PAPALUM-283936 format. One line per 5 residues: number of its first residue (from 1); their letters; for each residue x, y, z of C-alpha. Coordinates in nm, 3 decimals, always signed. Layout:
BEGIN
NUM	A	X,Y,Z; ...
//
This chain:
BEGIN
1	MSARL	-0.334,-1.919,+2.512; -0.485,-1.723,+2.224; -0.406,-1.603,+1.884; -0.538,-1.305,+1.685; -0.559,-1.407,+1.310
6	IAFYL	-0.582,-1.110,+1.082; -0.617,-1.177,+0.706; -0.501,-0.923,+0.449; -0.784,-0.832,+0.220; -0.772,-0.691,-0.139
11	PQYHP	-1.056,-0.444,-0.203; -1.050,-0.496,-0.572; -1.292,-0.710,-0.778; -1.502,-0.422,-0.909; -1.433,-0.210,-1.223
16	IPEND	-1.292,+0.135,-1.181; -1.220,+0.391,-1.462; -0.840,+0.365,-1.417; -0.839,-0.011,-1.474; -1.076,+0.026,-1.769
21	EWWGK	-0.821,+0.265,-1.926; -0.513,+0.055,-1.848; -0.638,-0.298,-1.908; -0.971,-0.283,-2.083; -1.334,-0.227,-2.014
26	GFTEW	-1.458,-0.413,-1.711; -1.115,-0.534,-1.595; -1.081,-0.683,-1.244; -0.852,-0.939,-1.087; -1.093,-1.206,-1.223
31	TNVAK	-0.983,-1.121,-1.572; -0.631,-1.261,-1.514; -0.753,-1.540,-1.289; -0.993,-1.683,-1.546; -0.751,-1.683,-1.835
36	AKPLF	-0.457,-1.836,-1.657; -0.304,-2.156,-1.805; -0.050,-2.416,-1.684; +0.304,-2.319,-1.781; +0.463,-2.664,-1.734
41	PGHYQ	+0.353,-3.025,-1.660; +0.209,-3.050,-1.314; +0.137,-2.676,-1.290; -0.218,-2.637,-1.152; -0.403,-2.354,-1.326
46	PNLPA	-0.649,-2.187,-1.331; -0.733,-2.157,-0.964; -1.105,-2.080,-0.972; -1.346,-1.974,-0.687; -1.615,-2.202,-0.549
51	DLGFY	-1.864,-2.095,-0.287; -1.845,-1.723,-0.348; -1.803,-1.735,-0.727; -1.655,-1.454,-0.933; -1.796,-1.187,-0.707
56	DLRVP	-1.821,-0.812,-0.726; -1.719,-0.630,-0.411; -1.980,-0.363,-0.468; -2.245,-0.620,-0.363; -2.305,-0.602,+0.018
61	ETRIA	-2.417,-0.961,+0.037; -2.076,-1.074,-0.091; -1.888,-0.883,+0.176; -2.121,-1.024,+0.446; -2.065,-1.383,+0.309
66	QAELA	-1.682,-1.336,+0.324; -1.704,-1.212,+0.688; -1.929,-1.499,+0.790; -1.685,-1.750,+0.636; -1.388,-1.594,+0.811
71	RAHGI	-1.558,-1.566,+1.153; -1.687,-1.924,+1.135; -1.331,-2.049,+1.083; -1.144,-1.865,+1.356; -1.018,-1.545,+1.177
76	EGFCY	-1.056,-1.238,+1.400; -1.066,-0.977,+1.124; -0.964,-0.840,+0.792; -0.678,-0.594,+0.721; -0.814,-0.401,+0.426
81	WHYWF	-0.545,-0.260,+0.198; -0.586,+0.111,+0.168; -0.439,+0.314,-0.116; -0.327,+0.676,-0.064; -0.085,+0.790,-0.330
86	GNGKR	-0.038,+1.148,-0.195; -0.226,+1.477,-0.266; -0.555,+1.302,-0.189; -0.533,+1.044,-0.473; -0.696,+0.718,-0.378
91	LLERP	-0.798,+0.408,-0.567; -1.021,+0.101,-0.480; -1.160,+0.277,-0.182; -1.535,+0.197,-0.252; -1.570,-0.152,-0.086
96	FNEVL	-1.420,-0.042,+0.243; -1.602,+0.289,+0.242; -1.926,+0.094,+0.205; -1.826,-0.138,+0.487; -1.762,+0.167,+0.707
101	KSGQP	-2.077,+0.366,+0.627; -2.322,+0.071,+0.624; -2.188,-0.094,+0.946; -2.198,-0.416,+0.769; -2.050,-0.673,+0.781
106	NFPFC	-2.035,-0.660,+1.160; -1.680,-0.801,+1.157; -1.360,-0.662,+1.292; -1.108,-0.484,+1.064; -0.800,-0.267,+1.051
111	LGWAN	-0.627,-0.083,+0.767; -0.305,-0.133,+0.589; -0.154,+0.139,+0.375; -0.037,-0.011,+0.048; +0.218,+0.262,-0.016
116	HTWSG	+0.375,+0.150,-0.347; +0.373,+0.271,-0.698; +0.148,+0.097,-0.941; +0.337,-0.012,-1.261; +0.263,-0.206,-1.584
121	IWDGC	+0.430,-0.518,-1.457; +0.112,-0.725,-1.536; +0.167,-0.672,-1.910; +0.548,-0.712,-1.897; +0.618,-0.339,-1.870
126	PNRIL	+0.748,-0.284,-1.516; +0.889,+0.051,-1.603; +0.547,+0.181,-1.719; +0.417,+0.393,-1.432; +0.044,+0.394,-1.383
131	VQQTY	+0.015,+0.572,-1.045; +0.322,+0.709,-0.862; +0.330,+0.681,-0.486; +0.428,+1.025,-0.353; +0.498,+1.175,-0.013
136	PGKED	+0.425,+1.548,-0.045; +0.490,+1.624,+0.326; +0.324,+1.700,+0.659; +0.004,+1.850,+0.530; -0.055,+1.542,+0.325
141	YKAHF	+0.009,+1.323,+0.621; -0.265,+1.521,+0.801; -0.506,+1.492,+0.518; -0.436,+1.111,+0.502; -0.497,+1.078,+0.877
146	ETVVE	-0.824,+1.270,+0.850; -0.936,+1.027,+0.584; -0.891,+0.720,+0.812; -0.958,+0.847,+1.158; -1.336,+0.787,+1.117
151	SFADD	-1.258,+0.418,+1.067; -1.033,+0.417,+1.382; -1.331,+0.531,+1.587; -1.554,+0.243,+1.462; -1.639,-0.017,+1.718
156	RYMKV	-1.524,-0.290,+1.475; -1.173,-0.148,+1.440; -0.910,-0.379,+1.584; -0.681,-0.239,+1.853; -0.398,-0.333,+2.095
161	NGKPI	-0.462,-0.195,+2.436; -0.699,+0.059,+2.291; -0.452,+0.166,+2.016; -0.580,+0.137,+1.660; -0.370,-0.115,+1.454
166	FVVFQ	-0.234,+0.040,+1.133; -0.004,-0.146,+0.892; +0.239,+0.016,+0.653; +0.335,-0.197,+0.349; +0.679,-0.022,+0.275
171	PNDLP	+0.789,+0.161,+0.584; +1.138,+0.214,+0.439; +0.996,+0.405,+0.145; +0.876,+0.681,+0.376; +1.117,+0.976,+0.334
176	NSVEF	+1.131,+1.012,+0.714; +0.937,+0.744,+0.891; +0.973,+0.884,+1.235; +0.839,+1.217,+1.118; +0.539,+1.044,+0.983
181	TDYWR	+0.476,+0.811,+1.279; +0.527,+1.086,+1.541; +0.284,+1.310,+1.367; +0.022,+1.043,+1.325; +0.057,+0.949,+1.697
186	ELAIK	+0.008,+1.312,+1.791; -0.302,+1.345,+1.573; -0.434,+1.015,+1.714; -0.395,+1.139,+2.072; -0.565,+1.467,+1.986
191	AGFPD	-0.849,+1.258,+1.831; -0.902,+1.082,+2.172; -0.702,+0.763,+2.123; -0.426,+0.657,+2.369; -0.183,+0.608,+2.078
196	LYLVG	-0.154,+0.400,+1.758; -0.015,+0.042,+1.723; +0.191,+0.076,+1.398; +0.318,-0.238,+1.212; +0.567,-0.224,+0.934
201	LCSDL	+0.627,-0.492,+0.668; +0.996,-0.556,+0.612; +1.207,-0.819,+0.452; +1.506,-0.731,+0.664; +1.461,-0.947,+0.965
206	TWEPK	+1.709,-0.742,+1.165; +1.494,-0.433,+1.117; +1.437,-0.251,+1.440; +1.079,-0.096,+1.439; +1.125,+0.129,+1.733
211	LHGFD	+1.414,+0.311,+1.559; +1.173,+0.374,+1.264; +0.878,+0.484,+1.476; +0.688,+0.160,+1.467; +0.563,-0.070,+1.745
216	AFTSH	+0.614,-0.401,+1.557; +0.705,-0.549,+1.229; +0.612,-0.843,+1.022; +0.776,-1.022,+0.737; +0.713,-0.992,+0.362
221	PPRDI	+0.651,-1.351,+0.243; +0.707,-1.504,-0.002; +0.973,-1.253,-0.113; +1.174,-1.272,+0.206; +1.159,-1.655,+0.201
226	AIRIP	+1.253,-1.692,-0.159; +1.587,-1.515,-0.118; +1.691,-1.772,+0.147; +1.607,-2.107,-0.012; +1.723,-2.292,-0.325
231	KKFFN	+1.526,-2.299,-0.648; +1.414,-2.623,-0.810; +1.661,-2.757,-1.064; +1.480,-2.674,-1.376; +1.502,-2.305,-1.283
236	RVSAK	+1.875,-2.317,-1.271; +1.887,-2.163,-1.611; +1.930,-1.805,-1.721; +1.642,-1.570,-1.662; +1.644,-1.504,-2.035
241	LRRHL	+1.605,-1.878,-2.125; +1.348,-1.921,-1.854; +1.138,-1.644,-2.002; +1.172,-1.795,-2.348; +1.048,-2.130,-2.215
246	SLPTV	+0.778,-1.957,-2.013; +0.915,-2.116,-1.687; +0.846,-1.923,-1.375; +1.049,-1.959,-1.058; +0.924,-2.256,-0.859
251	YDYKT	+0.973,-2.365,-0.502; +0.827,-2.644,-0.304; +0.568,-2.522,-0.053; +0.717,-2.742,+0.206; +1.002,-2.489,+0.227
256	LVDYA	+0.751,-2.229,+0.341; +0.667,-2.455,+0.636; +1.032,-2.511,+0.710; +1.096,-2.138,+0.705; +0.755,-2.038,+0.851
261	IPKVP	+0.905,-1.855,+1.147; +1.229,-1.686,+1.041; +1.516,-1.636,+1.276; +1.460,-1.298,+1.431; +1.641,-1.151,+1.731
266	SSLPF	+1.425,-1.228,+2.030; +1.458,-0.861,+2.146; +1.260,-0.744,+1.836; +0.876,-0.716,+1.842; +0.813,-0.950,+1.543
271	LPTIV	+0.469,-1.068,+1.436; +0.454,-1.361,+1.188; +0.288,-1.352,+0.848; +0.199,-1.690,+0.705; +0.099,-1.779,+0.346
276	PNWDN	-0.152,-2.053,+0.259; -0.050,-2.070,-0.113; +0.124,-1.868,-0.377; +0.126,-1.864,-0.758; +0.130,-1.517,-0.920
281	TPRSG	+0.165,-1.645,-1.282; -0.187,-1.527,-1.370; -0.046,-1.169,-1.337; +0.314,-1.227,-1.420; +0.348,-1.529,-1.647
286	ANGVI	+0.703,-1.653,-1.678; +0.814,-1.372,-1.441; +0.605,-1.529,-1.175; +0.690,-1.718,-0.860; +0.514,-2.040,-0.752
291	FQHST	+0.522,-2.226,-0.419; +0.405,-2.568,-0.553; +0.235,-2.852,-0.371; +0.062,-2.638,-0.116; -0.195,-2.838,+0.089
296	PELFG	-0.427,-2.747,+0.374; -0.242,-2.988,+0.599; +0.095,-2.819,+0.539; -0.060,-2.481,+0.591; -0.211,-2.598,+0.924
301	EKLRK	+0.140,-2.715,+1.028; +0.265,-2.369,+0.953; -0.009,-2.197,+1.148; +0.062,-2.421,+1.441; +0.427,-2.290,+1.445
306	AIQFV	+0.307,-1.937,+1.429; +0.068,-1.985,+1.722; +0.353,-2.134,+1.926; +0.567,-1.839,+1.836; +0.331,-1.571,+1.950
311	SPKPV	+0.214,-1.755,+2.264; +0.469,-1.585,+2.503; +0.350,-1.236,+2.397; +0.088,-1.033,+2.581; -0.254,-1.152,+2.486
316	EEQII	-0.351,-0.848,+2.265; -0.017,-0.873,+2.083; -0.051,-1.237,+1.985; -0.118,-1.134,+1.627; -0.066,-1.352,+1.321
321	FIKSW	-0.118,-1.207,+0.982; -0.230,-1.433,+0.700; -0.149,-1.327,+0.344; -0.403,-1.332,+0.216; -0.780,-1.360,+0.221
326	NEWAE	-0.853,-1.307,-0.147; -0.540,-1.231,-0.363; -0.667,-1.470,-0.636; -0.433,-1.342,-0.913; -0.140,-1.422,-0.689
331	GNYLE	-0.278,-1.767,-0.614; -0.275,-1.646,-0.256; -0.616,-1.684,-0.084; -0.813,-1.856,+0.185; -1.155,-1.838,+0.016
336	PDRRF	-1.297,-2.166,-0.111; -1.181,-2.288,-0.447; -1.280,-2.571,-0.680; -0.975,-2.773,-0.592; -0.977,-2.780,-0.212
341	GKAYL	-1.309,-2.623,-0.122; -1.297,-2.492,+0.229; -1.005,-2.705,+0.341; -0.765,-2.413,+0.409; -1.033,-2.252,+0.629
346	EAIKA	-1.097,-2.584,+0.797; -0.724,-2.610,+0.872; -0.743,-2.279,+1.060; -1.050,-2.381,+1.243; -0.889,-2.702,+1.363
351	EIVEL	-0.588,-2.523,+1.499; -0.801,-2.260,+1.672; -1.031,-2.527,+1.820; -0.731,-2.716,+1.958; -0.597,-2.388,+2.097
356	NAGDA	-0.929,-2.304,+2.263; -0.955,-2.652,+2.404; -0.651,-2.569,+2.613; -0.409,-2.827,+2.459; -0.070,-2.747,+2.599
361	LIPIQ	+0.154,-2.608,+2.333; +0.521,-2.550,+2.404; +0.615,-2.185,+2.317; +0.886,-2.156,+2.065; +1.202,-2.021,+2.231
366	PEMIC	+1.462,-1.817,+2.034; +1.703,-2.122,+2.001; +1.409,-2.317,+1.854; +1.344,-2.080,+1.567; +1.412,-2.243,+1.237
371	K	+1.657,-2.118,+0.978
//
């Protein structure tokens, strides 16, 4: 048995002119993280970094230290979120560009296209458009491909049977997904690759990736889980009153474990995404969502279920996504913090060590998949 753990990676944590203009000089995700406060009794905030500190991703040593931590605890690679808004508009590209050009860290990676519009949701103005995601057409698809093809050719790029893995955050937002995927596959073959391995994120667990031009799909936790489970009692109040009382929506993290592997038709090429923790109130305040009482032990239990689920797949397709490596303002990270230290990483290492030791795990069959 084996498992390929890929952690989504946010290439933020460095100032850019756009964020300076929108949120104030020097803004990064750390701005919201550091000022976060508890919103109700028992709410743990702020969540603050430990070993790596309040880092700046322009610093090569930080990126190397992240990779060393991930490798030492059983993560195969990072999926760097990549922003292409159309007509060549990009943001937050510097950290990954430096990883690519420098050859460091020597740690596997792939790319995920975060194809969504940026809005003012952080300051309570979700209708305020900061950068619009656009799809100008085929020439733009070509320009986009030409921007990423160098990374596909890098020895560190993760592949499935020689096919570069590429993730799309909102596949259903593409005007014509098959047109996009067919064209990119054509361009990839012309560039010398056997094909691409395209993965879409989708909350609809009956979504059929092949019909949309994709090879596989993964879920969108916690949003797809939150719509299927009950809220805690104190949130059974009107949204207006909840905002007035500064009460976010709260779930018990144990429900994430119970719903770790959703019920998906066995015929569909589904890859699980698991979440170690979640609390996006540093960004969204009373509009946020919290999965409370997360522990490394519960996360390890969830990872075990995901490993069992992928075990019947071909070895190179035994992929498990972890959301996320470093989404600190969403309370969604694996990096060491001041509360648990490296315990979430150690939970991964423990499961991978057990897996590599050859302990017999019973693959999850379709009838065993929970809720």
